C-alpha positions in Angstrom: -0.1 0.1 -0.3 1.6 3.0 -0.9 2.3 5.8 2.0 -0.5 8.6 1.2 -3.1 5.0 0.4 -2.0 4.7 4.3 -1.9 7.7 5.6 -5.9 8.3 4.3 -7.2 5.3 5.9 -4.9 6.0 9.0 -6.6 9.6 8.8 -9.8 8.2 8.1 -10.2 5.8 11.1 -9.2 8.2 13.3 -11.3 11.0 12.8 -14.4 8.2 11.8 -15.1 9.2 8.2 -15.4 7.3 5.0 -11.2 6.7 3.0 -13.9 6.8 -0.1 -13.7 10.1 0.2 -10.4 11.6 0.9 -8.5 11.8 -2.1 -4.5 12.1 -2.9 -4.5 16.3 -3.4 -7.8 16.6 -0.4 -7.3 19.8 2.1 -6.2 17.7 5.2 -8.1 20.0 7.4 -10.8 20.8 5.1 -11.4 17.1 4.0 -11.4 15.7 7.7 -13.2 18.7 9.2 -10.4 19.0 11.8 -8.5 21.8 13.9 -5.4 22.5 13.9 -4.3 20.2 17.4 -6.4 18.1 15.6 -4.2 17.6 12.9 -1.1 17.4 16.0 -2.6 14.6 17.0 -2.3 12.9 13.8 0.3 14.1 13.3 1.6 11.7 16.6 -0.2 8.8 15.3 1.3 8.8 12.0 4.9 9.8 13.6 4.0 6.3 15.7 3.0 4.5 12.8 5.6 4.8 10.5 8.0 4.8 13.1 9.5 8.7 12.1 10.2 11.6 13.8 8.4 14.6 11.5 10.4 18.4 12.1 8.0 21.0 12.2 9.7 22.9 9.4 9.2 20.1 7.5 5.1 20.9 7.7 5.5 24.5 6.5 3.1 24.7 3.1 1.8 20.6 3.5 -1.9 20.9 2.9 -2.9 18.0 1.2 -2.7 13.8 1.9 -0.2 13.4 -1.1 2.1 16.4 0.2 2.0 14.9 3.2 3.1 11.4 2.5 5.5 13.2 0.1 7.1 14.7 4.1 7.0 10.9 5.3 8.6 9.2 2.4 11.2 11.4 3.0 11.9 10.1 6.6 11.2 6.0 6.0 
């Protein structure tokens, strides 16, 4: 499973939305209906799931699931 698909599945499960409604180019905040605090919770879960650490500076400008997956892939 690709990183972006895995990310979408994890986010959908965490925030109880249908994964089929989430797209790689979709905005993480808008697609999930979450705020910045909830994104921090998601990032913590992703770091555990992928066994990585994502520095804050790498997240600047990241808005979509695809962009977030690229950040994760660079850390794997």
